[in-house]
Backbone as JSON Lines, residues from 0, in Angstrom:
{"i":0,"aa":"M","n":[54.06,-11.98,-4.05],"ca":[54.12,-10.91,-5.01],"c":[55.04,-9.83,-4.46]}
{"i":1,"aa":"A","n":[55.92,-9.34,-5.26],"ca":[56.85,-8.28,-4.84],"c":[56.12,-6.96,-4.76]}
{"i":2,"aa":"A","n":[56.68,-6.04,-3.97],"ca":[56.04,-4.75,-3.75],"c":[55.87,-3.97,-5.04]}
{"i":3,"aa":"H","n":[56.85,-4.0,-5.93],"ca":[56.76,-3.22,-7.17],"c":[55.68,-3.78,-8.1]}
{"i":4,"aa":"E","n":[55.46,-5.12,-8.09],"ca":[54.4,-5.71,-8.9],"c":[53.04,-5.29,-8.37]}
{"i":5,"aa":"G","n":[52.9,-5.23,-7.05],"ca":[51.62,-4.82,-6.44],"c":[51.28,-3.39,-6.77]}
{"i":6,"aa":"A","n":[52.28,-2.51,-6.78],"ca":[52.04,-1.1,-7.08],"c":[51.53,-0.94,-8.51]}
{"i":7,"aa":"A","n":[52.11,-1.69,-9.43],"ca":[51.67,-1.59,-10.82],"c":[50.27,-2.19,-10.99]}
{"i":8,"aa":"A","n":[50.01,-3.26,-10.25],"ca":[48.72,-3.93,-10.37],"c":[47.59,-3.07,-9.81]}
{"i":9,"aa":"F","n":[47.88,-2.3,-8.77],"ca":[46.82,-1.52,-8.14],"c":[46.57,-0.21,-8.88]}
{"i":10,"aa":"G","n":[47.58,0.36,-9.51],"ca":[47.37,1.55,-10.31],"c":[46.85,2.72,-9.51]}
{"i":11,"aa":"R","n":[45.76,3.3,-9.97],"ca":[45.19,4.48,-9.34],"c":[44.52,4.13,-8.02]}
{"i":12,"aa":"W","n":[44.63,5.04,-7.06],"ca":[44.08,4.82,-5.73],"c":[42.56,4.71,-5.74]}
{"i":13,"aa":"E","n":[41.89,5.51,-6.55],"ca":[40.42,5.57,-6.54],"c":[39.77,4.2,-6.75]}
{"i":14,"aa":"C","n":[40.39,3.38,-7.58],"ca":[39.78,2.08,-7.87],"c":[40.7,0.93,-7.46]}
{"i":15,"aa":"S","n":[41.58,1.2,-6.51],"ca":[42.55,0.17,-6.12],"c":[41.97,-0.81,-5.11]}
{"i":16,"aa":"Q","n":[42.56,-1.97,-5.08],"ca":[42.21,-3.0,-4.1],"c":[42.57,-2.53,-2.7]}
{"i":17,"aa":"A","n":[43.67,-1.79,-2.57],"ca":[44.1,-1.29,-1.26],"c":[43.06,-0.36,-0.67]}
{"i":18,"aa":"K","n":[42.5,0.52,-1.48],"ca":[41.47,1.44,-0.99],"c":[40.22,0.67,-0.57]}
{"i":19,"aa":"K","n":[39.83,-0.3,-1.38],"ca":[38.66,-1.11,-1.08],"c":[38.85,-1.86,0.25]}
{"i":20,"aa":"L","n":[40.02,-2.45,0.43],"ca":[40.32,-3.18,1.67],"c":[40.38,-2.24,2.87]}
{"i":21,"aa":"L","n":[40.96,-1.07,2.67],"ca":[41.05,-0.11,3.76],"c":[39.66,0.34,4.19]}
{"i":22,"aa":"Q","n":[38.79,0.58,3.23],"ca":[37.42,0.97,3.56],"c":[36.7,-0.16,4.3]}
{"i":23,"aa":"E","n":[36.88,-1.4,3.85],"ca":[36.27,-2.54,4.54],"c":[36.82,-2.67,5.96]}
{"i":24,"aa":"D","n":[38.11,-2.48,6.12],"ca":[38.71,-2.56,7.45],"c":[38.19,-1.46,8.37]}
{"i":25,"aa":"L","n":[37.99,-0.29,7.83],"ca":[37.45,0.81,8.64],"c":[35.99,0.55,9.0]}
{"i":26,"aa":"E","n":[35.21,0.07,8.05],"ca":[33.79,-0.19,8.31],"c":[33.6,-1.35,9.27]}
{"i":27,"aa":"S","n":[34.46,-2.35,9.21],"ca":[34.32,-3.52,10.08],"c":[34.86,-3.28,11.49]}
{"i":28,"aa":"G","n":[35.68,-2.23,11.64],"ca":[36.26,-1.95,12.95],"c":[37.65,-2.53,13.13]}
{"i":29,"aa":"R","n":[38.15,-3.24,12.13],"ca":[39.51,-3.77,12.23],"c":[40.51,-2.62,12.35]}
{"i":30,"aa":"V","n":[40.23,-1.55,11.64],"ca":[40.98,-0.3,11.77],"c":[40.01,0.71,12.36]}
{"i":31,"aa":"P","n":[40.33,1.29,13.53],"ca":[39.39,2.22,14.17],"c":[39.23,3.51,13.36]}
{"i":32,"aa":"L","n":[38.02,4.08,13.43],"ca":[37.77,5.33,12.73],"c":[38.49,6.51,13.39]}
{"i":33,"aa":"E","n":[38.71,6.41,14.68],"ca":[39.41,7.48,15.4],"c":[40.91,7.29,15.24]}
{"i":34,"aa":"S","n":[41.58,8.33,14.83],"ca":[43.01,8.22,14.51],"c":[43.9,8.04,15.73]}
{"i":35,"aa":"N","n":[43.42,8.42,16.92],"ca":[44.29,8.31,18.09],"c":[44.42,6.87,18.61]}
{"i":36,"aa":"Y","n":[43.67,5.92,18.05],"ca":[43.77,4.53,18.5],"c":[44.73,3.69,17.66]}
{"i":37,"aa":"M","n":[44.96,4.12,16.4],"ca":[45.85,3.36,15.54],"c":[46.5,4.34,14.56]}
{"i":38,"aa":"K","n":[47.78,4.39,14.59],"ca":[48.54,5.33,13.77],"c":[48.62,4.84,12.32]}
{"i":39,"aa":"P","n":[48.81,5.75,11.38],"ca":[48.88,5.35,9.97],"c":[49.94,4.29,9.68]}
{"i":40,"aa":"K","n":[51.08,4.37,10.35],"ca":[52.15,3.38,10.11],"c":[51.69,1.98,10.51]}
{"i":41,"aa":"D","n":[50.94,1.89,11.63],"ca":[50.42,0.59,12.07],"c":[49.41,0.04,11.07]}
{"i":42,"aa":"V","n":[48.56,0.91,10.56],"ca":[47.57,0.49,9.56],"c":[48.28,0.06,8.28]}
{"i":43,"aa":"Y","n":[49.26,0.82,7.88],"ca":[50.03,0.54,6.66],"c":[50.66,-0.85,6.71]}
{"i":44,"aa":"N","n":[51.1,-1.25,7.9],"ca":[51.76,-2.55,8.05],"c":[50.79,-3.72,8.21]}
{"i":45,"aa":"L","n":[49.5,-3.45,8.24],"ca":[48.51,-4.53,8.42],"c":[48.44,-5.48,7.23]}
{"i":46,"aa":"R","n":[48.5,-4.93,6.04],"ca":[48.28,-5.76,4.85],"c":[49.36,-5.47,3.8]}
{"i":47,"aa":"P","n":[49.72,-6.48,3.04],"ca":[50.68,-6.26,1.96],"c":[50.11,-5.34,0.87]}
{"i":48,"aa":"E","n":[48.79,-5.34,0.7],"ca":[48.18,-4.47,-0.3],"c":[48.41,-3.0,0.04]}
{"i":49,"aa":"Y","n":[48.39,-2.68,1.34],"ca":[48.67,-1.3,1.75],"c":[50.13,-0.95,1.49]}
{"i":50,"aa":"Q","n":[51.0,-1.9,1.76],"ca":[52.43,-1.66,1.6],"c":[52.82,-1.52,0.13]}
{"i":51,"aa":"A","n":[51.98,-1.98,-0.76],"ca":[52.23,-1.83,-2.19],"c":[51.95,-0.41,-2.66]}
{"i":52,"aa":"T","n":[51.36,0.42,-1.8],"ca":[51.09,1.81,-2.15],"c":[52.18,2.7,-1.57]}
{"i":53,"aa":"D","n":[52.2,3.93,-2.02],"ca":[53.19,4.91,-1.58],"c":[52.83,5.37,-0.17]}
{"i":54,"aa":"Y","n":[53.71,5.14,0.81],"ca":[53.41,5.51,2.19],"c":[53.26,7.02,2.38]}
{"i":55,"aa":"S","n":[53.97,7.8,1.61],"ca":[53.88,9.26,1.78],"c":[52.47,9.77,1.49]}
{"i":56,"aa":"K","n":[51.71,9.03,0.69],"ca":[50.32,9.4,0.4],"c":[49.32,8.63,1.26]}
{"i":57,"aa":"F","n":[49.76,7.53,1.85],"ca":[48.85,6.64,2.58],"c":[48.21,7.33,3.78]}
{"i":58,"aa":"A","n":[48.99,8.07,4.56],"ca":[48.46,8.72,5.76],"c":[47.34,9.69,5.41]}
{"i":59,"aa":"G","n":[47.51,10.47,4.36],"ca":[46.47,11.4,3.93],"c":[45.23,10.69,3.43]}
{"i":60,"aa":"R","n":[45.45,9.61,2.7],"ca":[44.31,8.84,2.19],"c":[43.55,8.18,3.32]}
{"i":61,"aa":"L","n":[44.27,7.68,4.32],"ca":[43.64,7.08,5.49],"c":[42.82,8.14,6.23]}
{"i":62,"aa":"R","n":[43.41,9.31,6.44],"ca":[42.72,10.4,7.13],"c":[41.45,10.79,6.37]}
{"i":63,"aa":"S","n":[41.56,10.86,5.06],"ca":[40.42,11.22,4.22],"c":[39.3,10.18,4.31]}
{"i":64,"aa":"L","n":[39.66,8.91,4.23],"ca":[38.65,7.84,4.34],"c":[38.01,7.83,5.72]}
{"i":65,"aa":"R","n":[38.81,8.04,6.76],"ca":[38.25,8.1,8.12],"c":[37.23,9.22,8.22]}
{"i":66,"aa":"K","n":[37.55,10.38,7.66],"ca":[36.65,11.52,7.72],"c":[35.35,11.22,6.97]}
{"i":67,"aa":"I","n":[35.46,10.64,5.79],"ca":[34.28,10.3,4.99],"c":[33.38,9.34,5.76]}
{"i":68,"aa":"L","n":[33.97,8.29,6.34],"ca":[33.17,7.28,7.04],"c":[32.59,7.83,8.34]}
{"i":69,"aa":"L","n":[33.33,8.67,9.04],"ca":[32.78,9.31,10.24],"c":[31.61,10.22,9.88]}
{"i":70,"aa":"D","n":[31.73,10.97,8.78],"ca":[30.62,11.83,8.33],"c":[29.4,10.99,7.97]}
{"i":71,"aa":"R","n":[29.62,9.86,7.29],"ca":[28.5,8.98,6.94],"c":[27.81,8.45,8.2]}
{"i":72,"aa":"K","n":[28.63,8.07,9.17],"ca":[28.09,7.53,10.42],"c":[27.25,8.59,11.14]}
{"i":73,"aa":"E","n":[27.77,9.82,11.19],"ca":[27.03,10.91,11.83],"c":[25.73,11.2,11.08]}
{"i":74,"aa":"R","n":[25.78,11.19,9.75],"ca":[24.57,11.43,8.97],"c":[23.55,10.33,9.19]}
{"i":75,"aa":"A","n":[24.0,9.1,9.3],"ca":[23.08,7.98,9.53],"c":[22.38,8.14,10.87]}
{"i":76,"aa":"V","n":[23.12,8.54,11.89],"ca":[22.52,8.76,13.21],"c":[21.51,9.91,13.13]}
{"i":77,"aa":"S","n":[21.91,10.98,12.47],"ca":[21.03,12.14,12.32],"c":[19.76,11.77,11.54]}
{"i":78,"aa":"D","n":[19.91,11.0,10.46],"ca":[18.76,10.58,9.67],"c":[17.82,9.69,10.48]}
{"i":79,"aa":"T","n":[18.38,8.8,11.26],"ca":[17.56,7.92,12.09],"c":[16.78,8.72,13.12]}
{"i":80,"aa":"E","n":[17.45,9.68,13.75],"ca":[16.76,10.52,14.73],"c":[15.64,11.32,14.06]}
{"i":81,"aa":"A","n":[15.9,11.87,12.89],"ca":[14.88,12.64,12.17],"c":[13.71,11.75,11.77]}
{"i":82,"aa":"Y","n":[14.01,10.55,11.29],"ca":[12.94,9.61,10.91],"c":[12.08,9.25,12.11]}
{"i":83,"aa":"N","n":[12.72,8.93,13.23],"ca":[11.96,8.57,14.44],"c":[11.13,9.75,14.92]}
{"i":84,"aa":"H","n":[11.66,10.95,14.85],"ca":[10.92,12.15,15.23],"c":[9.69,12.32,14.35]}
{"i":85,"aa":"D","n":[9.88,12.16,13.03],"ca":[8.76,12.3,12.1],"c":[7.71,11.21,12.31]}
{"i":86,"aa":"R","n":[8.15,10.0,12.63],"ca":[7.19,8.91,12.89],"c":[6.35,9.21,14.14]}
{"i":87,"aa":"L","n":[6.95,9.9,15.12],"ca":[6.17,10.3,16.3],"c":[5.12,11.34,15.92]}
{"i":88,"aa":"L","n":[5.5,12.28,15.06],"ca":[4.56,13.32,14.64],"c":[3.53,12.79,13.66]}
{"i":89,"aa":"Y","n":[3.96,11.93,12.76],"ca":[3.1,11.4,11.72],"c":[3.2,9.88,11.67]}
{"i":90,"aa":"P","n":[2.51,9.19,12.59],"ca":[2.6,7.73,12.59],"c":[1.95,7.14,11.33]}
{"i":91,"aa":"K","n":[2.38,5.94,11.0],"ca":[1.78,5.26,9.85],"c":[0.29,5.1,10.11]}
{"i":92,"aa":"P","n":[-0.52,5.34,9.09],"ca":[-1.96,5.16,9.29],"c":[-2.29,3.68,9.52]}
{"i":93,"aa":"T","n":[-3.25,3.42,10.35],"ca":[-3.65,2.05,10.63],"c":[-4.6,1.52,9.57]}
{"i":94,"aa":"H","n":[-5.22,2.45,8.81],"ca":[-6.19,2.05,7.79],"c":[-5.83,2.74,6.47]}
{"i":95,"aa":"N","n":[-6.2,2.12,5.37],"ca":[-5.95,2.71,4.06],"c":[-7.03,3.73,3.72]}
{"i":96,"aa":"E","n":[-6.99,4.26,2.5],"ca":[-7.94,5.31,2.1],"c":[-9.38,4.8,1.98]}
{"i":97,"aa":"R","n":[-9.57,3.48,1.91],"ca":[-10.92,2.91,1.86],"c":[-11.44,2.54,3.25]}
{"i":98,"aa":"G","n":[-10.66,2.82,4.28],"ca":[-11.07,2.52,5.64],"c":[-10.78,1.09,6.08]}
{"i":99,"aa":"E","n":[-10.05,0.34,5.25],"ca":[-9.7,-1.04,5.59],"c":[-8.38,-1.04,6.36]}
{"i":100,"aa":"P","n":[-8.2,-2.02,7.24],"ca":[-6.9,-2.11,7.94],"c":[-5.78,-2.31,6.93]}
{"i":101,"aa":"R","n":[-4.64,-1.72,7.21],"ca":[-3.48,-1.86,6.32],"c":[-2.98,-3.3,6.33]}
{"i":102,"aa":"W","n":[-2.67,-3.82,5.16],"ca":[-2.21,-5.2,5.03],"c":[-0.74,-5.35,5.4]}
{"i":103,"aa":"E","n":[0.12,-4.47,4.86],"ca":[1.55,-4.62,5.07],"c":[1.9,-4.45,6.55]}
{"i":104,"aa":"G","n":[2.64,-5.41,7.04],"ca":[3.05,-5.4,8.44],"c":[2.04,-6.0,9.39]}
{"i":105,"aa":"S","n":[0.89,-6.42,8.88],"ca":[-0.14,-6.98,9.76],"c":[0.17,-8.44,10.09]}
{"i":106,"aa":"A","n":[-0.46,-8.92,11.15],"ca":[-0.29,-10.33,11.52],"c":[-0.81,-11.23,10.4]}
{"i":107,"aa":"A","n":[-1.87,-10.8,9.73],"ca":[-2.44,-11.6,8.64],"c":[-1.44,-11.79,7.52]}
{"i":108,"aa":"S","n":[-0.7,-10.75,7.18],"ca":[0.28,-10.89,6.09],"c":[1.39,-11.87,6.47]}
{"i":109,"aa":"L","n":[1.8,-11.85,7.73],"ca":[2.83,-12.78,8.18],"c":[2.32,-14.22,8.16]}
{"i":110,"aa":"F","n":[1.09,-14.41,8.62],"ca":[0.53,-15.76,8.62],"c":[0.3,-16.28,7.21]}
{"i":111,"aa":"L","n":[-0.12,-15.39,6.3],"ca":[-0.38,-15.83,4.93],"c":[0.88,-16.36,4.27]}
{"i":112,"aa":"D","n":[2.01,-15.72,4.52],"ca":[3.26,-16.22,3.95],"c":[3.54,-17.66,4.37]}
{"i":113,"aa":"A","n":[3.2,-17.99,5.62],"ca":[3.41,-19.35,6.11],"c":[2.31,-20.29,5.62]}
{"i":114,"aa":"D","n":[1.07,-19.81,5.6],"ca":[-0.07,-20.66,5.26],"c":[-0.23,-20.9,3.77]}
{"i":115,"aa":"I","n":[0.4,-20.12,2.95],"ca":[0.22,-20.25,1.5],"c":[0.74,-21.59,1.0]}
{"i":116,"aa":"D","n":[1.73,-22.16,1.66],"ca":[2.26,-23.46,1.23],"c":[1.19,-24.54,1.35]}
{"i":117,"aa":"E","n":[0.42,-24.49,2.43],"ca":[-0.67,-25.46,2.6],"c":[-1.7,-25.28,1.49]}
{"i":118,"aa":"Y","n":[-1.97,-24.03,1.17],"ca":[-2.91,-23.73,0.1],"c":[-2.4,-24.28,-1.24]}
{"i":119,"aa":"L","n":[-1.13,-24.13,-1.49],"ca":[-0.56,-24.59,-2.76],"c":[-0.56,-26.1,-2.88]}
{"i":120,"aa":"E","n":[-0.47,-26.79,-1.75],"ca":[-0.48,-28.25,-1.79],"c":[-1.87,-28.78,-2.13]}
{"i":121,"aa":"G","n":[-2.85,-27.89,-2.2],"ca":[-4.2,-28.3,-2.56],"c":[-5.03,-28.75,-1.38]}
{"i":122,"aa":"N","n":[-4.55,-28.54,-0.19],"ca":[-5.28,-28.98,0.99],"c":[-6.34,-27.99,1.45]}
{"i":123,"aa":"A","n":[-6.39,-26.8,0.86],"ca":[-7.34,-25.8,1.32],"c":[-7.79,-24.93,0.16]}
{"i":124,"aa":"T","n":[-9.03,-24.5,0.22],"ca":[-9.55,-23.51,-0.73],"c":[-9.28,-22.13,-0.13]}
{"i":125,"aa":"P","n":[-9.38,-21.08,-0.93],"ca":[-9.2,-19.74,-0.37],"c":[-10.17,-19.45,0.78]}
{"i":126,"aa":"Q","n":[-11.41,-19.95,0.67],"ca":[-12.4,-19.73,1.72],"c":[-12.0,-20.45,3.01]}
{"i":127,"aa":"E","n":[-11.47,-21.67,2.87],"ca":[-11.03,-22.41,4.06],"c":[-9.81,-21.74,4.69]}
{"i":128,"aa":"L","n":[-8.91,-21.28,3.86],"ca":[-7.74,-20.58,4.36],"c":[-8.16,-19.31,5.08]}
{"i":129,"aa":"Y","n":[-9.13,-18.61,4.52],"ca":[-9.65,-17.36,5.1],"c":[-10.28,-17.63,6.47]}
{"i":130,"aa":"A","n":[-10.99,-18.72,6.58],"ca":[-11.69,-19.05,7.83],"c":[-10.75,-19.65,8.88]}
{"i":131,"aa":"S","n":[-9.52,-19.98,8.5],"ca":[-8.63,-20.71,9.42],"c":[-8.03,-19.84,10.52]}
{"i":132,"aa":"R","n":[-8.0,-18.54,10.35],"ca":[-7.37,-17.67,11.36],"c":[-8.23,-16.42,11.59]}
{"i":133,"aa":"D","n":[-8.3,-16.01,12.85],"ca":[-9.04,-14.79,13.19],"c":[-8.41,-13.55,12.56]}
{"i":134,"aa":"E","n":[-7.09,-13.57,12.39],"ca":[-6.41,-12.41,11.81],"c":[-6.88,-12.11,10.39]}
{"i":135,"aa":"Y","n":[-7.28,-13.15,9.65],"ca":[-7.74,-12.96,8.28],"c":[-9.11,-12.29,8.25]}
{"i":136,"aa":"Q","n":[-9.87,-12.44,9.32],"ca":[-11.25,-11.94,9.35],"c":[-11.31,-10.41,9.37]}
{"i":137,"aa":"E","n":[-10.19,-9.75,9.64],"ca":[-10.18,-8.29,9.62],"c":[-10.38,-7.75,8.21]}
{"i":138,"aa":"Y","n":[-10.18,-8.6,7.2],"ca":[-10.24,-8.19,5.8],"c":[-11.39,-8.92,5.12]}
{"i":139,"aa":"S","n":[-11.91,-8.33,4.05],"ca":[-12.97,-9.0,3.3],"c":[-12.37,-10.2,2.57]}
{"i":140,"aa":"L","n":[-13.22,-11.13,2.2],"ca":[-12.76,-12.31,1.47],"c":[-12.14,-11.9,0.14]}
{"i":141,"aa":"K","n":[-12.69,-10.89,-0.52],"ca":[-12.13,-10.42,-1.79],"c":[-10.71,-9.88,-1.59]}
{"i":142,"aa":"V","n":[-10.51,-9.04,-0.58],"ca":[-9.17,-8.5,-0.31],"c":[-8.21,-9.64,0.0]}
{"i":143,"aa":"F","n":[-8.67,-10.59,0.81],"ca":[-7.84,-11.73,1.18],"c":[-7.47,-12.56,-0.05]}
{"i":144,"aa":"S","n":[-8.44,-12.82,-0.93],"ca":[-8.16,-13.58,-2.15],"c":[-7.18,-12.84,-3.05]}
{"i":145,"aa":"D","n":[-7.32,-11.51,-3.12],"ca":[-6.37,-10.72,-3.9],"c":[-4.95,-10.84,-3.34]}
{"i":146,"aa":"K","n":[-4.85,-10.88,-2.02],"ca":[-3.53,-11.01,-1.39],"c":[-2.92,-12.38,-1.68]}
{"i":147,"aa":"I","n":[-3.75,-13.41,-1.71],"ca":[-3.26,-14.75,-2.08],"c":[-2.68,-14.69,-3.49]}
{"i":148,"aa":"Q","n":[-3.43,-14.09,-4.42],"ca":[-2.96,-13.99,-5.8],"c":[-1.68,-13.17,-5.9]}
{"i":149,"aa":"Q","n":[-1.59,-12.12,-5.1],"ca":[-0.38,-11.3,-5.1],"c":[0.83,-12.11,-4.65]}
{"i":150,"aa":"V","n":[0.66,-12.9,-3.59],"ca":[1.77,-13.74,-3.11],"c":[2.17,-14.74,-4.17]}
{"i":151,"aa":"L","n":[1.19,-15.33,-4.84],"ca":[1.49,-16.32,-5.89],"c":[2.21,-15.67,-7.07]}
{"i":152,"aa":"R","n":[1.76,-14.47,-7.48],"ca":[2.44,-13.76,-8.57],"c":[3.88,-13.44,-8.2]}
{"i":153,"aa":"T","n":[4.09,-13.01,-6.96],"ca":[5.44,-12.68,-6.5],"c":[6.32,-13.91,-6.51]}
{"i":154,"aa":"R","n":[5.78,-15.03,-6.05],"ca":[6.58,-16.27,-6.05],"c":[6.93,-16.71,-7.46]}
{"i":155,"aa":"R","n":[5.97,-16.59,-8.39],"ca":[6.25,-16.96,-9.78],"c":[7.31,-16.05,-10.38]}
{"i":156,"aa":"F","n":[7.18,-14.75,-10.1],"ca":[8.16,-13.79,-10.61],"c":[9.55,-14.12,-10.07]}
{"i":157,"aa":"N","n":[9.65,-14.35,-8.77],"ca":[10.95,-14.65,-8.17],"c":[11.51,-15.96,-8.7]}
{"i":158,"aa":"A","n":[10.65,-16.95,-8.94],"ca":[11.13,-18.22,-9.47],"c":[11.63,-18.05,-10.9]}
{"i":159,"aa":"D","n":[10.95,-17.22,-11.68],"ca":[11.33,-17.03,-13.07],"c":[12.56,-16.14,-13.2]}
{"i":160,"aa":"Y","n":[12.56,-15.0,-12.52],"ca":[13.65,-14.05,-12.7],"c":[14.78,-14.23,-11.7]}
{"i":161,"aa":"G","n":[14.53,-14.95,-10.62],"ca":[15.59,-15.19,-9.64],"c":[16.72,-16.0,-10.24]}
{"i":162,"aa":"W","n":[16.41,-17.0,-11.03],"ca":[17.48,-17.8,-11.63],"c":[18.21,-17.01,-12.68]}
{"i":163,"aa":"R","n":[17.52,-16.09,-13.36],"ca":[18.2,-15.25,-14.35],"c":[19.19,-14.31,-13.67]}
{"i":164,"aa":"R","n":[18.79,-13.78,-12.54],"ca":[19.66,-12.88,-11.78],"c":[20.92,-13.62,-11.32]}
{"i":165,"aa":"N","n":[20.77,-14.9,-10.97],"ca":[21.93,-15.69,-10.49],"c":[22.86,-16.07,-11.63]}
{"i":166,"aa":"E","n":[22.35,-16.08,-12.87],"ca":[23.19,-16.45,-14.02],"c":[24.17,-15.37,-14.39]}
{"i":167,"aa":"R","n":[23.85,-14.11,-14.05],"ca":[24.71,-12.98,-14.44],"c":[26.02,-12.97,-13.72]}
């Protein structure tokens, strides 16, 4: 493709393929975020899509994208530090409002995901599945049975709507 055809095809910078590729290159590290490691001319010569844009504007656009991505990176670090600080001050409760151990993240929830297949094959009743592991004993049989039903509903939902999502 000739350079003039590429310029017409890319049109505006905001939604251009060159901008998208430049952002991907910056995020992946192919183009460093720090300007002193790779000059705009070197970046410009990396891809034909970049060369299809006006070089007089490219350096400013590169500088602008670098600044945006550096700011995002700094905010992500700051957010992570703040989250970790808050988790130290306010750890997740180990029990819910009814005084029962929390299900999400527990060993029982991890085992149930694996053990549910055996249950579905008809080899076990909910009571047998409940009695099969000590981790399940932390919860009442009713709570455990509700969790089995929740997993089954989620699987049915994903089976039904997952294929619809893939069709789009």
